[in-house]
C-alpha positions as CSV (number, residue, x, y, z in Angstrom):
1,X,45.9,-15.0,-9.9
2,X,44.5,-14.2,-6.4
3,X,42.8,-11.1,-7.9
4,X,41.0,-13.2,-10.4
5,X,39.7,-15.6,-7.7
6,X,38.4,-12.6,-5.8
7,X,36.6,-11.4,-8.9
8,X,35.2,-14.8,-9.7
9,X,34.0,-15.2,-6.1
10,X,32.3,-11.8,-6.2
11,X,30.6,-12.7,-9.5
12,X,29.4,-16.0,-8.0
13,X,28.1,-14.3,-4.9
14,X,26.3,-11.7,-7.0
15,X,24.7,-14.4,-9.2
16,X,23.7,-16.4,-6.1
17,X,22.0,-13.4,-4.5
18,X,20.3,-12.6,-7.8
19,X,18.9,-16.1,-8.0
20,X,17.7,-15.9,-4.4
21,X,16.0,-12.6,-5.0
22,X,14.4,-13.8,-8.2
23,X,12.9,-16.7,-6.2
24,X,11.2,-14.5,-3.7
25,X,7.5,-13.7,-4.1
26,X,7.0,-9.9,-4.6
27,X,5.1,-8.2,-1.8
28,X,2.3,-5.9,-2.4
29,X,2.5,-2.2,-1.4
30,X,1.2,-1.4,2.0
31,X,-1.7,0.8,0.8
32,X,-3.0,-2.1,-1.3
33,X,-2.8,-4.5,1.6
34,X,-4.7,-2.0,3.8
35,X,-7.3,-1.4,1.1
36,X,-8.0,-5.1,0.6
37,X,-8.2,-5.8,4.3
38,X,-10.2,-2.8,5.4
39,X,-12.1,-2.0,2.2
40,X,-15.6,-2.1,3.7
41,X,-14.6,-0.3,6.8
42,X,-13.2,2.5,4.7
43,X,-16.3,2.6,2.5
44,X,-18.6,2.6,5.5
45,X,-16.7,5.4,7.2
46,X,-16.8,7.4,4.0
47,X,-20.5,7.0,3.6
48,X,-21.1,8.0,7.3
49,X,-19.0,11.1,6.8
50,X,-20.9,11.9,3.6
51,X,-24.2,11.5,5.4
52,X,-23.0,13.8,8.2
53,X,-22.0,16.5,5.7
54,X,-25.3,16.3,3.8
55,X,-27.4,16.3,7.0
56,X,-25.4,19.2,8.4
57,X,-25.8,21.2,5.2
58,X,-29.5,20.4,5.1
59,X,-30.0,21.3,8.7
60,X,-28.2,24.7,8.4
61,X,-30.1,25.4,5.2
62,X,-33.5,24.7,6.9
63,X,-32.5,26.7,9.9
64,X,-31.8,29.8,7.9
65,X,-34.7,29.6,5.6
66,X,-37.6,28.8,8.0
């Protein structure tokens, strides 16, 4: 009889923790949070990097051809 009580208590504890977990709001993944928060900083840094690459390429091309 004591064994059944242990099983019953374990089932109730599992059900309780499942209900608590189901009530929690799911959290977004870290990379999504970072993207949403710093989106324009990331885009701006990417554009500056692209501009630097283009200018460097143009500068080296002009330097070798003229």
